[in-house]
C-alpha positions, 0 to 999 in steps of 0.5 A: 500499499505504501509503495503504491502511494509512493508511486502515485505521488511520484507519477505524472498523474499526481503532478498534473492532477495537482497542477490542474486543480490549482489552475481551476482554483485560480480561474474560479477566483479570477473569473468568479471572484470566488475562492472555493478549492472544494468546488474547483475540485468537485465540479471541474477535476472530476471530469479531468480525472476521468481523462487522465485516469484513462491516460494511465489505464490505456497508454503505456508509453507516450503519456507525457505528451498527452499530459502536456497537451491536455495541460497546454489546452486547458491553460490556453482555454483558461487565458482565453476565457479571462480575456473574453470576460474582460472584453465582453463582460460575460463568461464565454460558453463552448459556443462562443469559444468555437466562434472566435473566428467570426469576430473579425477585428475584435480579436485584435482588441481582445488581445490588448487585454492579455495581462502578464499575470495570465502567464501564471497558467503556464508556469508549470511548464518551466518547472517541469523542465527543471524537474527533468534536469534533475530527473536522474537524481530525483526520478520525478515524476515517474510514469508508473501508477496502480491500475487498480487505483486508476480504475477506482479514480475513473469509476468515482469520477464518472459517478460524480460527473454523471450525478452532477449533470443529472442534478443540474440538467433541467435547471435554466442557465439564466446567467453563465457566471452564476450557474458556473459558480454554483455548478462548475464551468464544465457542468455549465457547458454540458447543461447548455449543450443539453438544452440546445440540442434536446427537445426541451419545453422551450423548443416544444412550446408552440404546441402548448400555451404559446400556440395561442400567442397573439399580438394582444397578449404580448402587449398586455404582458407589457402593460399596454392596451393593444391597438391595431396598428392601422388605427395608430396615429399617423399610420401610413404617413410615409406610405410608398416611400423608400426605406433607408435604414442606417446602422452605425457601428458602436454608436451610443447615445451619450455622444449625441448632442454633445461637444468636446473642446468646443466641437460637436462630436456628431454635428451632422446628426445634431442638425438632422434631429431638428427634422426627425423623430428622436428616441433617446431612451432606446437600448441594445438587446443583442446576444452573443452575435453582436452586430449580426443580432442587431441586424436580426432584431431590426429586421424581425422584431424577435429576440435573439437567442442569447447564448449563441449567434442567432445567425447560426440557426437561420440556415434554410429558414424563411423568417417573417421579416421586414424585407418579406413584408415590404416585398409583398408591397413591391419593394426591392430589399438590399443590405449593404456591409463592407465586411466579409459576408461569411462573418456571423453566417450572413450568407445564410442570414440574408436569404432567411430575412428575404433580402433580394441582394446584398453588397459585401466586401467583394463589392466595396474592395479594400482601398482606403482601409481603416481597421478591417474594412474600407472607410465609411467614406468609401463605403457610402460612395460605393453604396450611393452608386448602387442605390442610384442603380436600384432606384432606376430599376425599382419603384420602391426599395429598402436598403439596410446600410451598415457602417464599419469604421467606428469599430474597436479599437477606434484607431483612426489615420491622422488625416481622418481625425477631425477633433482637437481633443484635450490632452487628457483624451489623446491616446485613450480609448475614450478619445479614440472612440470620439474621433471615430464617431466624429468621422462616422458622423462627418461622412454620414453628412456626405452620404445625406447630401448625395441622397439629396442630389440624387433625388432619393432623400425627399421620397424616402424614410431615413432611419438611423440606430446604433448596433451596440455599445463601443465603450465596455468591458475592461478595455476601459481603463480607470483613466477612461472611467474618469474621463467619461465621468467628467464628460457626462457629469455622472458615472458611466453606468450600464445604462450609458453603455447600453443606451443607443440612439434611434432616429427616424426622418420623413423629409417634408413631414413636420408631424414626424418630428420631435423627441419621443421619450418612450422606453424602447429597444432594437426589437421596437424598430421594425414595427415603428417603421412599418407604422409610418410606411402603412404596412401592418404585419400579419405575423407575430412580432415582439416589439411595438410602435414606439410612437404609440405605446408608452409602456414597455417591458424589454428583455436583455440576455447574455451581457446581463443575466437572463430575466433582467429587463427594462420597464418604464422607470427602471433597469432591473439586473438579475443576480449574477455571480458577483452581485445580488439584484441591482436596480438602476433608475432610468431618470437619475442613473442611480442604483436604487435597490436599497429603496426596496425592502426585498428587490427580488420579491418587488420585481418578481412579477415582471421578471416572470413576464419577461421570461415568458416573453423570451420563451414565447419568442424562442418558441416562435422562432423554433416553430418557423424551422 
């Protein structure tokens, strides 16, 4: 017995089991702010022990190579998870990590977040080299273990892993980090995979209660009295006009109408607001698909799937969408984006949405490159050429125009920097962001002038929105937080981060102007535009006409725990691995959870309602397959 124990303590098995346990403890502490050695061993190492005990039982030679490969793989995975969390502010799933090739230039920005302390995950490799140097003297580690002991480890670890999974498989993963804290990183992935690849209640929902979902039920759940769209004020005021929807990369609302060093950051948009409907209280609702989820939301008024890019699920589908609805009215629909059309599976998304044509990287070329695509200036010039041709061949068209330049890390060529920033802003992420947004606004103004010269402005509806935040995660250094607090006059909160502009213009119609302070999300954009165009959908959608309804209940997932929501007055953020429930007042931007004796209980009904809306949307999406 003593001899077997000595062999075990001198084995590769023991060495790597200890090393990997320590790494899991460190990962849990850095990712979840939770020092819990028992949880790290119980939840994570049970699976690792299955693998390394099989190394011992199956292989007589070459085990060291297998151990080193596993160690290197897990160490690299841990560092990748840390960097991902620093950038996106959420724990990645197996699906996120498998899709890193889809995030384009985000890779460059993410690796800026690599920290020297991350190298601790690789410190065992030089230690092992030193051990090898003295191996003749110490004979450590050896390669012999007891078959009986390894069989016991294998069986015991299998039992623990299976029991853990069976206990957790039916639980909803509302927040990746919280679920991982309570059940382990591996179990989180197993349960998510199980939910996504089995016929769960959500998948089958449209055979049950959700089969009776109506627009009326959706509105009532959000606190509104349902009114048929054709009865809304100004329904069809822009009937038979073209529709041009511009999605500006990373545009947040806090820069609109603001100046720095005596210069307007968005002078084009500021001037345009006087002739437009401006919705300043609109928030992003994207999931892990980021920009592609924004496209999906805008064109379907359905919730994105959250933990995976919705675009990966749309292949072969025909979605009820803005292009399809306008197509029934005789519109020709196109989408324009200077990115590679295969990113985020857009080559399958666009047919599913019903676009008649798309213009992508091949059309725009690679001249005047900024970041990972042609400049917005070149993009708008080439798009204008295409729009003129489309207009000459079709009576009406819908164009979804997606800009690209104002993308992280917001590094602009000197000749395209139009702002004279205060010295404190120079070279900071905040300063770079303002420069890139200022450029995006400048060339947007050129695009507007081109539309007017081509005779397309006066007979179109022009809408603009931001796809998602640009300033977020640990890309924001302490100096950025200080600069933003000074610029905003308040702390930069999640409200500031998620708040995006939504602006709609119907040139010549004075009635379609002013500020509408109704709370809304990206899911509300399609119905708002359809109301102006006089097109009433005959399908299910989960947003509403922001010009008509004053109440709202908006869900968000992935970047905050599922069951978080916006209502007319507050932003409720559900419990995660670090914080209990947080509540932000939409007017003061202050946290107010201490104003409630029991915040969770106070908002429980609305939390259940938003989960129901998300379930209905997911079930409806599944029913379309």
